[in-house]
A tleap script that builds the chain and sets N, CA, C and O, in Angstrom:
source leaprc.protein.ff14SB
mol = sequence {
  NMET GLU PHE LYS MET VAL VAL ASP LYS SER
  ILE THR GLU GLN VAL GLN GLU PHE GLN LEU
  ILE ALA LYS LYS ILE ALA LEU TYR GLY ILE
  ALA LEU ASP LYS ASN ILE HIE VAL GLY ALA
  ILE VAL SER LYS HIE PRO PRO SER TRP LYS
  VAL TYR ARG SER LYS LEU LEU ASP LYS LYS
  GLU ASP PHE THR LEU GLU GLN LEU LEU GLN
  HIE LEU GLN ILE CGLU
}
set mol.1.N position { -152.315 -113.311 55.295 }
set mol.1.CA position { -151.329 -114.290 54.717 }
set mol.1.C position { -151.674 -113.859 53.196 }
set mol.1.O position { -152.807 -113.478 52.899 }
set mol.2.N position { -150.889 -113.922 52.490 }
set mol.2.CA position { -150.910 -113.572 50.992 }
set mol.2.C position { -150.435 -114.833 50.237 }
set mol.2.O position { -149.543 -115.559 50.676 }
set mol.3.N position { -151.064 -115.043 49.114 }
set mol.3.CA position { -150.793 -116.083 48.508 }
set mol.3.C position { -150.417 -115.572 47.064 }
set mol.3.O position { -151.231 -114.881 46.451 }
set mol.4.N position { -149.180 -115.905 46.504 }
set mol.4.CA position { -148.620 -115.332 45.400 }
set mol.4.C position { -147.737 -116.218 44.760 }
set mol.4.O position { -146.744 -116.681 45.320 }
set mol.5.N position { -148.131 -116.514 43.391 }
set mol.5.CA position { -147.417 -117.532 42.544 }
set mol.5.C position { -145.904 -117.125 42.455 }
set mol.5.O position { -145.513 -115.964 42.573 }
set mol.6.N position { -145.229 -118.036 42.268 }
set mol.6.CA position { -143.742 -117.810 42.092 }
set mol.6.C position { -143.234 -118.559 40.902 }
set mol.6.O position { -143.791 -119.579 40.496 }
set mol.7.N position { -142.039 -117.978 40.279 }
set mol.7.CA position { -141.726 -118.790 39.061 }
set mol.7.C position { -140.904 -119.795 39.133 }
set mol.7.O position { -140.572 -120.294 38.058 }
set mol.8.N position { -140.378 -120.344 40.323 }
set mol.8.CA position { -139.180 -121.348 40.603 }
set mol.8.C position { -140.022 -122.656 40.911 }
set mol.8.O position { -139.427 -123.726 41.042 }
set mol.9.N position { -141.614 -122.571 41.048 }
set mol.9.CA position { -142.260 -123.823 41.396 }
set mol.9.C position { -143.405 -123.937 40.214 }
set mol.9.O position { -143.898 -122.916 39.735 }
set mol.10.N position { -143.756 -125.137 39.820 }
set mol.10.CA position { -144.839 -125.425 39.165 }
set mol.10.C position { -146.075 -124.840 39.435 }
set mol.10.O position { -146.248 -124.585 40.627 }
set mol.11.N position { -147.108 -124.515 38.575 }
set mol.11.CA position { -148.337 -123.840 38.961 }
set mol.11.C position { -149.137 -125.081 39.648 }
set mol.11.O position { -150.037 -124.865 40.460 }
set mol.12.N position { -148.829 -126.124 39.345 }
set mol.12.CA position { -149.579 -127.423 39.853 }
set mol.12.C position { -149.162 -127.469 41.359 }
set mol.12.O position { -150.001 -127.537 42.257 }
set mol.13.N position { -147.861 -127.429 41.572 }
set mol.13.CA position { -147.415 -127.611 42.812 }
set mol.13.C position { -147.939 -126.568 43.708 }
set mol.13.O position { -148.281 -126.874 44.850 }
set mol.14.N position { -148.030 -125.312 43.259 }
set mol.14.CA position { -148.349 -124.084 44.162 }
set mol.14.C position { -149.841 -124.192 44.462 }
set mol.14.O position { -150.259 -123.952 45.594 }
set mol.15.N position { -150.647 -124.551 43.464 }
set mol.15.CA position { -151.923 -125.017 43.749 }
set mol.15.C position { -152.314 -125.914 44.785 }
set mol.15.O position { -153.331 -125.783 45.466 }
set mol.16.N position { -151.547 -126.751 44.876 }
set mol.16.CA position { -151.660 -127.810 45.789 }
set mol.16.C position { -151.243 -127.314 47.119 }
set mol.16.O position { -151.739 -127.816 48.128 }
set mol.17.N position { -150.289 -126.280 47.202 }
set mol.17.CA position { -149.929 -125.705 48.385 }
set mol.17.C position { -150.969 -125.070 48.899 }
set mol.17.O position { -151.316 -125.228 50.069 }
set mol.18.N position { -151.526 -124.341 48.119 }
set mol.18.CA position { -152.782 -123.433 48.336 }
set mol.18.C position { -154.052 -124.429 48.803 }
set mol.18.O position { -154.821 -124.150 49.722 }
set mol.19.N position { -154.093 -125.200 48.285 }
set mol.19.CA position { -154.991 -126.342 48.890 }
set mol.19.C position { -155.018 -126.664 50.216 }
set mol.19.O position { -155.996 -126.746 50.960 }
set mol.20.N position { -153.821 -126.847 50.458 }
set mol.20.CA position { -153.466 -127.223 51.964 }
set mol.20.C position { -153.703 -126.303 52.804 }
set mol.20.O position { -154.395 -126.430 53.814 }
set mol.21.N position { -153.098 -125.238 52.410 }
set mol.21.CA position { -153.461 -124.072 53.156 }
set mol.21.C position { -154.964 -123.752 53.557 }
set mol.21.O position { -155.209 -123.327 54.685 }
set mol.22.N position { -155.927 -123.953 52.660 }
set mol.22.CA position { -157.386 -124.067 52.713 }
set mol.22.C position { -157.899 -124.887 53.536 }
set mol.22.O position { -158.968 -124.664 54.103 }
set mol.23.N position { -157.164 -125.993 53.713 }
set mol.23.CA position { -157.607 -127.181 54.310 }
set mol.23.C position { -157.232 -126.862 55.811 }
set mol.23.O position { -157.985 -127.220 56.716 }
set mol.24.N position { -156.307 -126.327 56.008 }
set mol.24.CA position { -155.825 -125.799 57.345 }
set mol.24.C position { -156.824 -124.871 58.070 }
set mol.24.O position { -157.174 -124.961 59.247 }
set mol.25.N position { -157.223 -123.953 57.145 }
set mol.25.CA position { -158.060 -122.873 57.441 }
set mol.25.C position { -159.220 -123.355 57.653 }
set mol.25.O position { -159.925 -122.700 58.421 }
set mol.26.N position { -159.756 -124.529 57.110 }
set mol.26.CA position { -161.074 -125.126 57.252 }
set mol.26.C position { -161.176 -125.934 58.625 }
set mol.26.O position { -162.206 -126.232 59.229 }
set mol.27.N position { -160.070 -126.169 58.912 }
set mol.27.CA position { -160.151 -126.882 60.519 }
set mol.27.C position { -160.317 -126.102 61.535 }
set mol.27.O position { -160.631 -126.527 62.647 }
set mol.28.N position { -160.123 -124.876 61.261 }
set mol.28.CA position { -160.690 -123.886 62.230 }
set mol.28.C position { -162.109 -123.402 61.951 }
set mol.28.O position { -162.541 -122.401 62.523 }
set mol.29.N position { -162.687 -123.953 61.261 }
set mol.29.CA position { -164.312 -123.902 60.975 }
set mol.29.C position { -164.499 -122.614 60.020 }
set mol.29.O position { -165.502 -121.909 60.133 }
set mol.30.N position { -163.425 -122.319 59.013 }
set mol.30.CA position { -163.579 -121.080 58.247 }
set mol.30.C position { -163.460 -121.747 56.925 }
set mol.30.O position { -162.404 -122.272 56.571 }
set mol.31.N position { -164.666 -121.729 56.098 }
set mol.31.CA position { -164.694 -122.422 54.781 }
set mol.31.C position { -164.658 -121.207 53.783 }
set mol.31.O position { -165.228 -120.117 53.733 }
set mol.32.N position { -163.642 -121.943 52.927 }
set mol.32.CA position { -163.503 -120.809 51.544 }
set mol.32.C position { -164.608 -121.078 50.475 }
set mol.32.O position { -164.812 -122.190 49.989 }
set mol.33.N position { -165.209 -120.094 50.200 }
set mol.33.CA position { -166.077 -120.333 49.016 }
set mol.33.C position { -165.436 -120.900 47.796 }
set mol.33.O position { -164.377 -120.474 47.335 }
set mol.34.N position { -166.127 -121.880 47.297 }
set mol.34.CA position { -165.113 -122.362 45.961 }
set mol.34.C position { -164.817 -121.535 44.980 }
set mol.34.O position { -163.748 -121.611 44.375 }
set mol.35.N position { -165.861 -120.531 44.682 }
set mol.35.CA position { -165.497 -119.665 43.439 }
set mol.35.C position { -164.304 -118.816 43.762 }
set mol.35.O position { -163.463 -118.499 42.921 }
set mol.36.N position { -164.265 -118.366 45.373 }
set mol.36.CA position { -163.187 -117.415 45.592 }
set mol.36.C position { -162.004 -118.186 45.353 }
set mol.36.O position { -161.151 -117.847 44.533 }
set mol.37.N position { -161.931 -119.363 46.156 }
set mol.37.CA position { -160.814 -120.447 45.925 }
set mol.37.C position { -160.201 -120.473 44.471 }
set mol.37.O position { -159.004 -120.290 44.253 }
set mol.38.N position { -161.051 -120.696 43.597 }
set mol.38.CA position { -160.721 -120.820 42.220 }
set mol.38.C position { -160.198 -119.428 41.771 }
set mol.38.O position { -159.128 -119.357 41.167 }
set mol.39.N position { -160.937 -118.309 42.055 }
set mol.39.CA position { -160.520 -117.244 41.441 }
set mol.39.C position { -159.290 -116.635 42.198 }
set mol.39.O position { -158.779 -115.647 41.671 }
set mol.40.N position { -158.766 -117.085 43.331 }
set mol.40.CA position { -157.655 -116.552 43.971 }
set mol.40.C position { -156.574 -117.267 43.344 }
set mol.40.O position { -155.510 -116.651 43.281 }
set mol.41.N position { -156.612 -118.486 42.843 }
set mol.41.CA position { -155.667 -119.143 42.085 }
set mol.41.C position { -155.470 -118.549 40.779 }
set mol.41.O position { -154.336 -118.199 40.452 }
set mol.42.N position { -156.396 -118.409 40.048 }
set mol.42.CA position { -156.475 -117.854 38.686 }
set mol.42.C position { -155.852 -116.379 38.706 }
set mol.42.O position { -155.059 -116.047 37.824 }
set mol.43.N position { -156.211 -115.538 39.686 }
set mol.43.CA position { -155.811 -114.027 39.589 }
set mol.43.C position { -154.170 -114.099 40.101 }
set mol.43.O position { -153.521 -113.066 39.932 }
set mol.44.N position { -153.475 -115.281 40.720 }
set mol.44.CA position { -152.313 -115.111 41.395 }
set mol.44.C position { -151.290 -115.541 40.325 }
set mol.44.O position { -150.126 -115.501 40.724 }
set mol.45.N position { -151.481 -115.968 38.978 }
set mol.45.CA position { -150.695 -116.609 38.225 }
set mol.45.C position { -149.604 -115.483 37.992 }
set mol.45.O position { -149.824 -114.277 38.106 }
set mol.46.N position { -148.478 -116.022 37.673 }
set mol.46.CA position { -147.287 -114.955 37.236 }
set mol.46.C position { -147.652 -114.169 36.113 }
set mol.46.O position { -148.595 -114.498 35.394 }
set mol.47.N position { -146.953 -113.124 35.907 }
set mol.47.CA position { -147.126 -112.294 34.487 }
set mol.47.C position { -146.983 -112.967 33.357 }
set mol.47.O position { -147.660 -112.627 32.386 }
set mol.48.N position { -146.099 -114.021 33.269 }
set mol.48.CA position { -146.108 -114.844 32.055 }
set mol.48.C position { -147.228 -115.503 31.481 }
set mol.48.O position { -147.360 -115.799 30.293 }
set mol.49.N position { -148.107 -115.734 32.506 }
set mol.49.CA position { -149.447 -116.531 32.237 }
set mol.49.C position { -150.806 -115.299 32.013 }
set mol.49.O position { -152.001 -115.593 31.975 }
set mol.50.N position { -150.315 -114.117 31.905 }
set mol.50.CA position { -151.393 -113.062 31.704 }
set mol.50.C position { -152.269 -113.571 30.584 }
set mol.50.O position { -153.418 -113.795 30.968 }
set mol.51.N position { -152.095 -113.763 29.584 }
set mol.51.CA position { -153.055 -114.213 28.313 }
set mol.51.C position { -153.987 -115.475 29.009 }
set mol.51.O position { -155.213 -115.390 29.067 }
set mol.52.N position { -153.390 -116.402 29.416 }
set mol.52.CA position { -153.992 -117.449 29.887 }
set mol.52.C position { -154.875 -117.008 30.881 }
set mol.52.O position { -156.080 -117.155 30.676 }
set mol.53.N position { -154.443 -116.436 32.041 }
set mol.53.CA position { -155.363 -115.900 33.036 }
set mol.53.C position { -156.837 -115.043 32.731 }
set mol.53.O position { -157.946 -115.202 33.241 }
set mol.54.N position { -156.313 -113.957 31.556 }
set mol.54.CA position { -157.344 -113.201 31.144 }
set mol.54.C position { -158.482 -114.359 30.451 }
set mol.54.O position { -159.685 -114.222 30.677 }
set mol.55.N position { -158.039 -115.328 29.720 }
set mol.55.CA position { -158.858 -116.196 28.951 }
set mol.55.C position { -159.458 -116.943 30.057 }
set mol.55.O position { -160.641 -117.186 29.817 }
set mol.56.N position { -159.055 -117.392 31.184 }
set mol.56.CA position { -160.120 -117.934 32.131 }
set mol.56.C position { -160.888 -117.171 32.758 }
set mol.56.O position { -161.959 -117.609 33.178 }
set mol.57.N position { -160.485 -115.768 32.975 }
set mol.57.CA position { -161.446 -115.016 33.833 }
set mol.57.C position { -162.698 -114.348 32.970 }
set mol.57.O position { -163.718 -113.824 33.417 }
set mol.58.N position { -162.296 -114.533 31.604 }
set mol.58.CA position { -163.387 -113.979 30.753 }
set mol.58.C position { -164.423 -115.109 30.463 }
set mol.58.O position { -165.343 -114.819 29.699 }
set mol.59.N position { -164.376 -116.307 30.964 }
set mol.59.CA position { -165.316 -117.230 30.515 }
set mol.59.C position { -166.359 -117.118 31.518 }
set mol.59.O position { -166.181 -116.915 32.719 }
set mol.60.N position { -167.482 -117.272 30.901 }
set mol.60.CA position { -168.623 -117.118 31.820 }
set mol.60.C position { -169.109 -118.087 32.629 }
set mol.60.O position { -169.948 -117.819 33.489 }
set mol.61.N position { -168.671 -119.225 32.455 }
set mol.61.CA position { -169.006 -120.582 33.332 }
set mol.61.C position { -168.161 -120.298 34.648 }
set mol.61.O position { -167.249 -119.473 34.710 }
set mol.62.N position { -168.575 -121.055 35.627 }
set mol.62.CA position { -167.695 -121.016 36.817 }
set mol.62.C position { -166.814 -122.326 36.826 }
set mol.62.O position { -167.291 -123.339 36.314 }
set mol.63.N position { -165.642 -122.355 37.341 }
set mol.63.CA position { -164.958 -123.686 37.233 }
set mol.63.C position { -164.986 -124.200 38.863 }
set mol.63.O position { -165.042 -123.550 39.906 }
set mol.64.N position { -164.930 -125.468 38.634 }
set mol.64.CA position { -164.586 -126.263 39.854 }
set mol.64.C position { -163.179 -126.250 40.153 }
set mol.64.O position { -162.467 -125.991 39.182 }
set mol.65.N position { -162.591 -126.463 41.249 }
set mol.65.CA position { -161.132 -126.636 41.450 }
set mol.65.C position { -160.603 -127.797 40.714 }
set mol.65.O position { -159.462 -127.757 40.253 }
set mol.66.N position { -161.497 -129.012 40.550 }
set mol.66.CA position { -160.928 -129.772 39.695 }
set mol.66.C position { -160.880 -129.836 38.380 }
set mol.66.O position { -160.181 -130.547 37.659 }
set mol.67.N position { -161.824 -128.891 38.067 }
set mol.67.CA position { -161.657 -128.301 36.252 }
set mol.67.C position { -160.704 -127.352 36.173 }
set mol.67.O position { -160.185 -127.252 35.061 }
set mol.68.N position { -160.266 -126.535 37.117 }
set mol.68.CA position { -159.078 -125.601 37.021 }
set mol.68.C position { -157.860 -126.322 37.057 }
set mol.68.O position { -156.937 -125.928 36.344 }
set mol.69.N position { -157.711 -127.346 37.800 }
set mol.69.CA position { -156.418 -128.096 37.768 }
set mol.69.C position { -156.449 -128.809 36.588 }
set mol.69.O position { -155.353 -128.787 36.028 }
set mol.70.N position { -157.321 -129.452 35.985 }
set mol.70.CA position { -157.232 -129.915 34.848 }
set mol.70.C position { -156.861 -129.017 33.572 }
set mol.70.O position { -156.092 -129.490 32.735 }
set mol.71.N position { -157.384 -127.752 33.410 }
set mol.71.CA position { -157.046 -126.823 32.555 }
set mol.71.C position { -155.441 -126.531 32.869 }
set mol.71.O position { -154.624 -126.434 31.954 }
set mol.72.N position { -155.103 -126.407 34.206 }
set mol.72.CA position { -153.706 -125.946 34.390 }
set mol.72.C position { -152.801 -127.063 33.713 }
set mol.72.O position { -151.965 -126.834 32.838 }
set mol.73.N position { -153.047 -128.098 34.161 }
set mol.73.CA position { -152.281 -129.440 33.695 }
set mol.73.C position { -151.872 -129.527 32.093 }
set mol.73.O position { -150.785 -129.781 31.574 }
set mol.74.N position { -153.308 -129.183 31.439 }
set mol.74.CA position { -153.043 -129.229 29.942 }
set mol.74.C position { -152.153 -127.959 29.541 }
set mol.74.O position { -151.193 -128.130 28.790 }
set mol.75.N position { -152.433 -126.811 29.988 }
set mol.75.CA position { -151.667 -125.717 29.824 }
set mol.75.C position { -150.353 -125.776 30.113 }
set mol.75.O position { -149.644 -124.780 29.966 }
savepdb mol mol.pdb
quit
């Protein structure tokens, strides 16, 4: 299964869909590491978000999923 951002839906909506997928996977006893979860979301932003994506990836701190969602809503 591949998760790829699309331009016809909001980023927030797509992140919520990804979270639902992660929860379904967790029901089978497979937990996603939080850093991988956040990294997957950041890395799959559309090309128009390239500068923002690079800014997030260059930060030294690890983001929680909640912090990432706050950043996305502001952006």
